C-alpha positions in Angstrom: 78.9 2.1 85.9 79.7 5.7 85.0 78.6 6.6 81.4 80.2 9.7 80.2 79.0 11.3 77.0 82.1 11.6 74.9 82.3 12.7 71.3 82.9 9.1 70.3 79.6 7.9 71.9 77.8 11.0 70.5 78.9 10.3 67.0 78.0 6.6 67.2 74.5 7.5 68.5 74.0 10.0 65.7 75.1 7.4 63.1 72.8 4.8 64.6 69.8 7.2 64.4 70.7 8.1 60.8 70.5 4.5 59.8 67.3 4.0 61.7 65.8 7.1 60.0 66.9 5.9 56.5 65.3 2.5 57.2 62.1 4.3 58.2 62.0 6.2 55.0 60.8 3.2 53.0 57.9 2.7 50.7 56.1 -0.7 50.5 53.4 -1.6 48.0 51.9 -4.6 46.3 53.0 -4.7 42.6 50.9 -5.8 39.6 52.2 -9.3 39.9 51.0 -9.6 43.5 54.4 -9.4 45.2 55.4 -6.8 47.8 57.9 -4.2 46.6 60.2 -2.4 49.0 61.8 0.8 47.9 63.2 4.2 49.1 61.4 5.8 46.2 57.7 6.4 45.7 55.7 3.8 43.8 55.1 4.4 40.1 52.0 6.4 39.1 50.1 3.3 37.9 50.1 1.8 41.4 46.7 2.5 43.1 46.6 4.1 46.5 44.9 1.0 48.0 48.0 -1.1 47.0 50.4 1.1 49.0 51.1 -0.6 52.3 53.6 1.8 53.9 54.9 5.3 53.2 57.6 7.3 55.0 56.4 9.2 58.0 54.5 6.2 59.4 51.5 6.7 57.2 49.9 3.5 56.2 47.2 2.7 53.7 43.7 2.6 55.1 42.5 -0.8 56.1 38.8 -1.8 55.6 36.7 -0.8 58.6 34.3 -3.5 59.7 31.9 -2.5 62.6 29.9 -5.1 64.3 26.6 -4.0 65.7 24.1 -6.1 67.6 20.5 -5.3 68.5 18.5 -7.0 71.2 15.3 -6.9 69.2 16.8 -8.7 66.3 18.4 -11.4 68.4 15.1 -12.2 70.1 13.0 -12.3 66.9 13.7 -15.6 65.1 11.9 -14.4 61.9 14.3 -11.4 61.6 17.4 -13.5 61.9 18.6 -13.1 58.3 18.1 -9.3 58.5 19.9 -9.2 61.8 22.9 -11.1 60.3 23.1 -8.6 57.5 22.8 -5.7 59.9 25.6 -7.0 62.1 28.4 -6.3 59.7 28.7 -2.9 58.1 31.6 -2.5 55.7 33.1 0.9 54.8 32.0 1.6 51.2 35.4 3.1 50.4 37.2 -0.1 51.5 38.6 -2.4 48.8 36.6 -5.5 48.2 38.0 -8.7 49.6 36.7 -11.7 47.7 39.1 -14.4 48.7 40.3 -14.6 45.0 42.7 -12.4 43.3 41.0 -11.1 40.2 44.3 -10.4 38.4 45.6 -13.9 39.2 42.4 -15.4 37.9 42.6 -13.3 34.8 46.2 -14.3 34.2 45.3 -18.0 34.7 42.4 -17.7 32.3 44.5 -16.0 29.7 47.2 -18.7 30.0 44.6 -21.4 29.6 43.2 -19.7 26.5 46.7 -19.3 25.0 47.4 -23.0 25.7 44.1 -24.0 24.1 44.8 -21.8 21.1 48.3 -23.2 20.7 46.9 -26.8 20.9 44.3 -26.0 18.3 46.9 -24.4 16.0 49.1 -27.5 16.3 46.1 -29.8 15.5 45.3 -27.6 12.5 48.9 -27.9 11.4 48.8 -31.7 11.6 45.5 -31.8 9.7 46.9 -29.5 7.0 50.1 -31.6 6.7 48.0 -34.8 6.5 45.9 -33.3 3.7 49.0 -32.2 1.8 50.5 -35.7 2.1 47.3 -37.2 0.9 47.3 -35.0 -2.2 50.9 -35.8 -3.0 50.4 -39.5 -2.5 47.3 -39.5 -4.7 49.3 -37.8 -7.5 52.1 -40.3 -7.1 49.6 -43.3 -7.3 48.2 -41.8 -10.5 51.7 -41.3 -11.9 52.7 -45.0 -11.2 49.4 -46.3 -12.5 49.7 -44.3 -15.8 52.4 -46.4 -17.2 54.8 -43.5 -17.9 58.4 -44.3 -17.5 59.7 -43.0 -14.2 63.3 -42.3 -13.3 64.9 -42.1 -9.9 68.3 -41.0 -8.7 70.6 -43.6 -7.1 73.2 -43.1 -4.3 75.9 -42.1 -6.9 73.6 -39.3 -8.3 72.9 -41.2 -11.5 69.4 -41.5 -13.1 67.9 -44.9 -13.3 64.7 -45.9 -15.0 62.4 -48.0 -12.7 61.7 -51.5 -13.8 58.4 -53.2 -13.1 59.3 -54.7 -9.7 60.6 -51.4 -8.3 57.6 -49.6 -9.8 55.2 -52.1 -8.1 57.0 -51.8 -4.7 56.9 -48.0 -4.9 53.2 -48.1 -5.9 52.5 -50.3 -2.9 54.4 -47.9 -0.6 52.6 -44.8 -2.0 49.2 -46.6 -1.8 49.9 -47.3 1.9 50.4 -43.5 2.5 47.1 -42.8 0.7 45.4 -45.4 2.9 46.9 -43.9 6.0 46.5 -40.1 5.3 43.4 -40.0 3.1 41.0 -42.4 4.7 41.5 -41.1 8.2 38.7 -38.8 9.6 39.8 -35.3 10.4 41.0 -34.8 14.0 38.6 -32.8 16.1 
């Protein structure tokens, strides 16, 4: 198979290299939400150096260096076993701390739980306040019905009607039930 370098092959090769070089000029970093971000532009200024995974030119972020050292004296001495275990692993002091838990994720989770608790508490306070208002209105209505004052109501046609004794007694019974329900209930905790 005889391969001749023709302008067509040369152009295709150069175009292929251009695409490969443009793909190599990519930035990669971990965003504030914990997701990887790929871009042909540098990360924002608020992204820390330790969160940058890849930069153009093949530079990568420094990974933590863990060196394992063993000593024969520590392995033979049973009393020095805890000290030997601590001396075996040396961690680079500049390396980021890996705890197994994402501090930002934990903080967000705690914040959401606090917001949910605050929202629930606000709703409970709203119910308690509405209950207290209903109690006060019902007590005033009971006092009004028991006072003997003539009370008028509006019918379906929009006309005023004076309540007779039977309607007054049924309304007093209904309002008294509201007082019993809302006023005698202990406050929700």
